[in-house]
N, C-alpha and C positions, 0 to 999 in steps of 0.2 A: 749674361752678366748684368748685374743691377746698374741702374743709372748712377753716375757719380754724385756724391753728396756735394752740394755747393752751398757754402755758408752764406747766410744773408744778414744784412744790416738794413732794417727798415724796408725790406722787400727787394733790395738790390744786392746782388752777390758781391762778395769781396774776395780778394786773393790771398789774404793773410794766412789762411790755413793750408794753402797749397805749397807743395815743394816746387821749386823753380822749374825743374825739368818736366813736371807733370802738367803744368798749366795749359800748354798748347794742346795737349791731347784731350783734356777734360772739358774745355769750354767750346761749345758748339755754336754755330751761327744762330740757332734757335735761342740759345742762352743770351747771346749778344742782343738780338732783336727784342727779346722779352725784357731785358734790363733797360734797354734804351726806351722802350715803351713805358716802363714804370717810372723812369727818370722824367720823361716828358709829362706824364700824368701828374706826378708830384710837383715838379718845378716849372712846368711850362717852358717858355722860351729861355728861362734861366738854367735849364738843364745842361746846356753846352758849357756854360761857365763853371758850374759846379763840377761837372765831369772833368773839365780841363784842370781844375784845381786838384782833383784826386789824381789825375794822370801825372801832374807835376810832382806831387808828393811821392809817388812811386818812383818816378825818374830820379828824384833827389836821393832816394833810399837805394838806388842802384837796382831796382826791381824792373828789369826791362820787359819781362813777360807781362807783368801787371800793367806797365805803361802801355805796351802794345794793345792789350785787351781794352783798356779804357779809350785808346785812340780809335779802336774799331767801334766802340759804343758811341763815341762822339760823332763819327761819320754817319752812323745810322740816325742818331738824334737830329743831325743836320737835315737829313732827308725828311724826317717826320715833321719837324717844325716848319720847314719851308712849304710842306704840303698841307699843313693844318693852319687855318686862319686863327688869329688871336681871339680869345674869348670876348664875346660882346660885339663882334663884327658880323656884318651880314654880307653874304656873297652876292645877292641880287636884290 
């Protein structure tokens, strides 16, 4: 079976093209980690805020699957940014 097509906007997948019932099956942990990494790479420590805004948009639209997906991404972003020093800082 071929890998599911995941629509992208600026390198980060979106949920607009998914049917609500299919989302949970199609989005893997690898997709979540990949998207979180791209968000951190693009937005740095602001990635959490931008992702939270997207999650809230989906929640307001009643898209609970999309909301849950972005909450998963936010959790991974939190782990990434707390383990990554801000740019321009030195560890030692």
